N, C-alpha and C positions, 0 to 999 in steps of 0.2 A: 286539624284532620284538613288536609288537602281536597278536593273534590275527588281526587284519582282516587284516594284513598277508600273516601267516604263509599263511591259506588264500589269498588273493589271488596270493600268489607260486607255489603248489602248481598253484592253478587255471589259471594264466598255462601252467605247466607241463604240463598237461593239455590243453589245446587244442592246444598244439606238438607235443605227442604223439598223440595221436587223431587230428586233424585237416591239421597240418601247417600250425596258423596261430599266426601271430605277434600275441601280443596284451601290452603293457606290462602290469604288475603294476598301476600305479597306475590304472590305467583302471578296474579293475573294480570293481561294486560289492558290498561285502561290509558286513552289519549285523548287531546282537544279534538270533537270532532271536526272535520275538515270543513273548507268555507261552503265549496260547494252541496254538502246535504244539508239537513235539518237538524239540530240538536246542539247541547252542547258540550258534551263528552261520550266518547264511545268505548264500547267492551268489545275487546277481541274476541269474537268467539272461536277461528279455529283450532287454536292449542285445546280448547275445551274439549273436542270431538273426539279425542283417546280415552276422556271420563266418561261422556254421555254417548253413544252411539246413536246421535239423529242425525237428520240432515241439518246441514248450519244454521240455515232458517228456521228452523221447526226449531230448533234449539234456542236461539236468539229469543222467537215471538214467545214460546214459554218463559224466559226469564224476564222478559219485559210485560207479558202480563203481570207475573208474578212481583215486580215493582210497583206495579198501578195500585195493587190489591195493600201491597202492604209496607211502601217506604213513601208516604205524604210530599215529601222532596222532591219526586219525580212526578211530573204531570203529564209527560207523554213520552214516546217511543215510535222506532220504525228500526224498519231490520233489513237491511240490505244485504242481502248474503251472508257473509259470516261477520258483517259489523250491524251488531246493536246499538245503533243512535237514542242517547236521551237526552230529553230537555228537561234541567231542573224547574221546580217550582218556585213561585214565591217567597215563599214559606223558606226553600233553601238560603236562597239568597241574604233573606233577615236574619236566619242563622251562621251563614258566613260572615256576615258583615261585620254582625255582633262579635263574633269569635277574635275575630279581627283586630277591631277597635279594643275588646278586653284584653289583649293579649302585649302584655310590654315588651315580652320578647317576641315579638313576631317578626321570623324570617333568620331566627337564631336558633340553630339545632343546637340539641342535646350534648352534652361532653362524650368525646368518642372515644377517651381514654388514650390519647394517640398525641406521640411528640412529634412535629414534625418542623425541620429546618429550612430555613429559605436563605439560600446565600444570592446576593446581590451585589449590583454598583461595580464592588472589586476593582477600583481606580489603578490607573499606574502613579507614582507621584514623578512621574515628568512630564505631567501636561494639565491643563486644566479639562477639567469632566464637559464632555460636547456631548452634541443630538443623538449618538447613539448611546451616552453614560443615561441621557433622559429617558428614552425609552425604556434601557432596564431597571433604571431605578424605578418608574412608574409601575412599569410590570410587577418588579419584585415586591413592591410595597404592597398593589394593591389586590396581588396573589395572597399575601400575609393575612391582610384583612375579610379575606373570602374564607381562608382555611380556618380561620379566628369562627367566624361566624357558623364554618358547619363543624365547631366545636372541638376543633383540635387547638393544643397548647402549641400555639406556634413562638419559635424563636428566629428573630430576627438576625441576621451575620453578615458581614463585609468582610472579606478579605484585601488587604490592601497590597497590592506590589509594591512592593516598596527597600527592594532589591534587584539589582540586577546591568544587565549589559546596560539596556536604555536609562537606568539611572545613573550610570557613571556620564552617559554621554552627555546628560543636563549638567552634569558635575566638573565634566573636563571642559566643556564650553565656557560654562561660567568662569572657572580657572583660567581661561587662554584668551577672553574678550568680556570678562563681564566687569573688570575695574571695580570691584569691591560693591558692587549694587544691592540694593535692599529692598524690598518692599514700603519699605519708608523712604528710601533716599528716591525712589522712582517712580511711589504714587503707584505701582501697582499692587493688585490683589496675588500673596506669593504663588499661588500656583500659576499666575496669568505671566509671571515672572521667570520662572523657572521651565515653562512650557516656550519661552521665546529663546530661553538656551537651547530644548532640543531642536527650535529649529534651526539656529544657529552650528549646532553640530553638523549639521546634514549641510549648510552652506559650505562650513569647513572641510566636509568631505569631497563635496564636489568637486570645492578650488584644489585637494591635493589630488583627489584622484586624476585630474586632468593636466595634472603636471607628471604623473607618472605616464599618463597614457603618450605624451608627448616624447619623454625616452625611452618608449617601444613598448612598455607593458600592455598585456591586454586589460578590458575593461574592468573585467571579472575580477582577477587578478588584482590591479588595483585597487578595487574597492575594497581586498580583504586587506590590504598588503600596507594600507596608507597610513602614514603614521596617527593621525587619530583614531585610528579602528585599534591600531596596535595598544595605544596608550588609555583605551577606555577599557581591553582588556585586561590590561594589566594595573590598572586602577581596581576591578572586579574580584580580583585575585586578592590584592591589600586589601580589599575589605574584607575579603571572607578570612583573610589570616589575622584581621582585627589591627590592621596598622590605627595606630591615634589620629593621627594626620587625615587621613581619608575617612574613618569613623565620623569625625568630628564634623566636617565639611557636611558631609552626608547626612548628619542629626537636624544639621541648621537647616540645607535646603527642604529635606522634608516634610521642618518642622513649619517652615513657610506657606508649602503643598497643601497640607493637615488643614491647617487653619483656614485658607480659601477653602477647600472642600468643606469644611463644616459651614460656612457662609451659604455656599450652593443650597447642601441641604436642608439647612434653615430655609431659604428661599422656596425648597421644593415642598417641603412641608415631610421631610424624611428622617426617619432614625430607625438606630439598630439596636437591638440587646445587647450585642456583642460585636467588638471589633478585633479580628484577628489581624498579625501583620506577619508578609511572607519571612522577615528577618529571625521571626521566633518559630517557625512551620519549617523550612526546608532541609532542617536537621534531622525531623523529624522523619523525613522521605528518605534521607541515608540512611538511618537503621533499618527500617522497614527494604530498603533495597539489600544491607547486608545479608536480613534474614530470608530474602528470596534465592539469593546465591548459595546458602545452607541448604533448601528446600531444593534445591536443582531450578527455579522459575525463571532464574535468571542467569545468564554467562558473560564472564566477563574476556574482554578480548586482549590482545598481546598488548595492545597502547594501552591497558587500565580502563578502558570505555567499560561500560556495563549495558546489555541489551537482555531485550524480552522477546521472542522468537513467536511471534503469536499469525506464522503460514498458515500452519495446521487449521487456525480457527478462521481463514478468508482474510487476514488483516497482513501488515508486512510484521515487518522486527524494527522493534521501538527501541531508541534510548533513554535507558532511566540514569545513566550518572557518565559524566565526560571522561574521558581519559586524564585529564587533567584533577578530575575531583570533586569538579561544581557541579550544582544539580541544572537539572532542567523542568520545564512547569511542571510533567508529571508526576516530578519526584515530591515534589510542595503538595499534590494533592493526593497524593499517596496517605502521605504521614496526616493529613491535615483531615481526611476523613476517615479515617483510623482513630485517632485522638477523638474527633466529634462524634461518631457512634458508642465510645466508650465511656469519654466523659458524661455525653446528653442524656445517653439510655433513648436514642431514636426509633422511631420506628418508620423514619425515613428522611431524606435527603434533597432539596431540590436545588438543583442548578439553575441559576437564570443565567443564561448566556447566550452569545448570539449563535447564530446557525453555521456558523465559520469554525465552530469548535464540536460540531457535530461526531468528526472521526475522533478525536481527543477523548470525549467521556464514553465511547463505544470503549477505547483502548483501558479510560479508568475502570471500567466496570468491570471487565473481564481479564486487567491481572488481579485488581482485588479481589476475584472470585478464585484465581488460581492460585491466591496466598492463603485462599481457605475462611475467607470472610463471608459467612452468609448471608449477610446484609448488602454485601455487593448489589443484587437485583433491588434494594428498596433507593437504590442511587437514581434519581430522574435529572433529566435534564431537561430545562423547560428552552426548547430552541426559540426562538424568535428571529426575524425577517430582521434585515435592515431598514431604517429609515433615513428618508433623502429632504433635500430641499428643493422646490423648484429652479435653484439656481446651480445644483448637481451635487456630487459626491465629495465626500469630506476625505483628507489625507494632510494627516498629524504633522509628518514630518516637513512636509512642503507648508506649512502654517495656514492650510486652506480648510482647518476643522470650524465647522459653526458652533461657535464657543455657546457654552449652556447658560453663561449670565447674562452674555447678548441677546440671547434668543427669549430669557424670559424679561429680558428689557423691553424686548420688540413686541411681545405678549401682551405688556403693559399699554406702551406706545398705540398698539391695534386698539384695544381694549379701549382705552378715552377715545381714542378718532370715532372709532363706532358710536360709541355710548353717546357722544357729544351732536354726532349725524343725524343718531336716530332721537335725541330728546328724550331717550329712557330717565336718565337721571336725574329729574328735575325737582325742586323746594330739598336739596339736601348740603348741607353745605360741603367747602370745599376738603376737610379734613376726611369726610366720609366720602366723598367722591373718591379719593387720592385713593382709599382701603378699597372700595369697591371696582375699581380701575384694575387693582393689584389682583383681588378678588377672581374677576371675570376673567383675567389675563391668563392667570394658572387655572384655572377651571377649564377655560377652550382648548390650553393645549393638554389637559391630561386626558380629557375624553376625546378630542381629537385624534391622541395617541391610542388611548385605550379601547376605544368602539372597535377597531379594526383588529381581524382573528390575529393571536402573535404570530403565527406561523409566517404569515402574507410580509412581504416587502412594502411596504409602503412609502406614498409623498405627501410629508408634511407639508399645507400649505397653512402660516400664519394667516392671512387676512381671511381665507375662507373659513378658518376653526371660529370667528366670531362673527358669529350669525346670529341674531336672537331670534329667527324664524324659521331656520333650517336644524336640522340632523347635529346640533351642537351642545356645548357648556352652557354658554349663555342662555340658550333656549328653556332646558332645564333650568337655571339658575331663578331665569324671569317670570317662568311658571309659578315655580317657589314662593317668590315672594309676591307675584300678584294675589296667593292663596293665603299669605301672609297678611296682606291688606284687606282682602275680605273678611278676616276673623278679627283683625282689629276694629273694622266697622261694626261688624256683630257686637263686640262685646260695647262699645262706643253706644250703641243704639240700647243696650241693655237685652239683646237676644238672648234665648235661652239654649248651649250649646252642648249641652251635658248630657251624653251618651247614657249615664247610667239610669236613666230611667227606661229608656228603651226597650222594649221585648215584643216577643212575637211577630207577628208578619207584618212587617213594615213598606208606607206605600214607597213603593220604587217602581221607579219606569225604566221602560228598556235600556236605555240609555244609562241610566244609575246599574244595572244588573251588569252591563255590559262592567262598569267600573269595578265593581265588587268582582267580576271574573277576573281582570286583569290584577286586581290587589291580590287574588287570593293565589295569585300564581308563582307570587313570588318567594317564598320559602322551596319552590321545585327549581325554580333560576338559581337561587343561590345555592342550594344541591346541586346543581347540573355545571354551576360553572366552577365548585370548588372540585369533583369529579374531573371535570376537563382543565382547568388551571386555567380559566379564560374570562380574563374581566370583560371583553368584550359581549357576554353575554348579558352582565348586567349592565354595561351603558345601553346597550339597547334596547332591553326591559324598560328601562328608566325612559326613554326618551317615548317610546310606544305608551306610556302611562301618560306623559307630561302632555302627549299626543291627542291622548283618549280625552284627557281632563278639557286642553281649551275648546277640542268640540265641543263636550260638554256646555262647558261653561258659555260658549258662544249662542247655543240655541236655547238655557235652559233659566230661567230666572231663581235667584237664591236670595239676594238679601230681599228683593220685593216681594216675593211668596206671601201670599196672604192666610195662608193654610199653616199653622202654629206646628203641626206635628210633621206635614211634608216640609216644610221649612230647618226644622231642626234636625231630620234625619239628612237635608241635604247639605247643613253646614256641618253635620260630623263627618260627613263624607268627605268633601272637599278639605277638610282638617285630615281626614287619614291619607288622604292623596299625598299631603303634604307630608307628613310623617315618613310613609312608606318612599317618598323621591327620596328625603333625607339621608334613610337609612341604606339606600343603595347609592345614592351619591356620594355618601361618606365609606363603602368599600372601594370608592375608585379613588379616596383621598381626597374630592371633591367635596368644597364650603360651600352650600347655598345660601345667600344672604335673604335677612327679612326685608329687607327694603330695595328696592332697584325703581 
């Protein structure tokens, strides 16, 4: 039971005993006391005035007096207008601490009985994963972990965009200028090789447009009528018609890319429960388009294209099928959503997609609603801002993307350089150092990205992210390793660290009570992060806990404490900090080392 729920339950008892008023504890407002006031937690009295006709301070004082007489866990109170600030006693903090220590599932909420699907990553098979994909993947993976900790049955999926004009561009450029290259012959990862030909297509297009403009054509018209563009669109039509040669090339080049993706996912620690492919889903959308025509939701133009008129809803007319019968993105999203809700019996579907697609998801939900699907309101777009490096923005067609693999390697090198400079990794063999450098680099990357609210555009600085003393992943990793070192030394000395014999009011000073207070907030933070779909709340909680511990350890003797009971309480406390840091970091996908 959290301190908030404990106080709320007792306040409910107080209202019944004092005024014979029934008040559900869950309806009472309890919050952490503001720093400028004395107290630990505050009961907001104002909402109770409609139940009890008294002045705010008089009502708060009456409830406060009842707490002092009947609740030994409350040691003092003060009432400021409609705010009853209560200080919790050493007995309460002892009981709270033992409750945390004895709860193996601390921070994991009971099953909600709800199934939630989280779709993220969803790359195109015409280029490797880049920095934008990294933020997408880390958000999707962390949100999935947080929702699972909130008791939901979570299904992690990705939809690979493996067909369409962008795929055909890479294929055509490979045919024109690839000279039969393969990942093996070129020595490149498959996704990198195919990405090079996506860039090469743009080079070809630029050359052809320049020639057409020289001949008197406008740049816009030249971009549409360039031979390579017409060939790419013809290739797409052949693909949809099942042309054997086009399909064979498509399967080969997509295979190269997917193998490359798997390597990158493994390096990031990302996995999926289900992988869908656009070539399997776009026809589903076509069936819904036909249904929408029959329902009068869609309308067909003279050129054969199909549209949905959303102008009366404050949006615009949306193309759902081209005149030549080929799909657009909204087509497959309609079909995929319908199939997923039906097959998985979903309670909610969360799409992790950048904020440039905000309008797309408004349209998707609205069209699904017009098609009669009541679950359309359970679709949620987790919209996130772009991420940039100090070097600037990315443009994949021009080959200026910040490649995910290159960034991971850069993080490893940054971690290695910083660790060697700081002298942190001493007395560790080279193989362990290599593993730790990878772990620190990846932890730094994940933490730096996830500590920022998803909605915000962010600037990622690799060097700044690896700082053993700042608000970073390595700081939390080092704190955990420091605690494990303390616990190893305690074990070597044969010191008693078994919490099972602890009971009653424990000898804890104010700083230790402060740590217990922060530990006790963890379940609420997990619940809030799940409700807001914001890993940043978890990240910043972990930092606050690590910072508080380091200050405590700087000021407090642990291993050298001579009083056996005090030493035991302190060892159990720091061990619990380690455990909760591990739980919180696990929700971010960050591994904490035992040695550094």
